[in-house]
N, C-alpha and C positions, 0 to 999 in steps of 0.2 A: 380207395380213399374218398372218392366223390360220393359213392353210395352211402357211406356213413354220414357224410355231411347232409345229404338229402334226408336221411332218416332223422337226424337230430333236428334239422330245420322243420320237418313235418311235425315232429313231436312238440316242439316249442310253439309253433303256430296253433296246433290243436289245443295246447294248454292255455294259451292266451284267449282263444275263442271260448273255451270252457269256462275260464274265469269270468269273462265278460257276461256270458250267458248266466252263470250262477249268480252274479251280483244283480242282474236284472230280475231273475226269478225269485231270489231270496233276499229280502231287504232287512231282515233282522240282523242285529250286530253279533249274534252268536249262533251256534248250531241249535236249531229248534226242531228240525224235522229229522227224526231218527228212523223213519220207516224205510224199508228196503225198496229201492226204485228198480223195478224189473226192466224197464226200458233202458236205463243206464247200464244195467248188467248185461243186457243183450248187445248194446253198442260196444261195451268194453270187451266182451267175449269175441265178437266179430273182429274188432280191431286187433286184439292180441293174436287171434288165429291167423289173420292176414299178415301181421307183422312177422310171425315166426314161420309160417308154412307156405307163403305165396310163391316164393322162388322168383319173383319178378320185382324189380325196383319200384315201379309205380304202385303196384298193389301193396307192397310192403310199406311204402311211404303213406299210403292211405290208411293202412292199418295202424301205423304209429300215430297218425293224426287223430284217428278215432279213439285210440287208447289215451292219448294226451288230452283229448277233450274231456274225458271222464276224470282222469287223474288231476287235471288242472282246475277243477272246480274249487270253490272256496274251501278253506281248511275245515275238515269235518264232513264235507259232502262228497260222496262218490268213493269213499275209501273202501267200504264193504263191497261195492259193485266192482271196483277195480280189482280187488283181491279175488273175488269169485271169477271174474273174467280171466285173470292171469292163471289161476289154478286150472280152469277148464282148458285153456289153450295149451298149458304144459302137458296135461293129460292127452289131448289130441295130438300134440307133437310126439310124445312118447309112443302112442299107439301107431302113428304113421311110421315111426322107425321100425317097429315090429313087423308091420306089413311089408315093408321094403326088404328087410333082411331075411 
């Protein structure tokens, strides 16, 4: 039970930090930047892979915080990067299941 609380707390803290960062970086009132941000996609991918595959409470919490950082950006920012990171991490997770079995 405590593990889930740590994961939720890490995700929320990451989301808040991502929102603050996004407001400082983008001052426009609406989504103006539609380019794909490769750095955010890498951070999201690392975060989701750590969250799903770490097997350690601390590393999983760091992963949820990194994923929350990208998902917590202002509405419209980070959505494509989060989706790519989540898809890649699910593929890595499924491949890791095949290697073990």
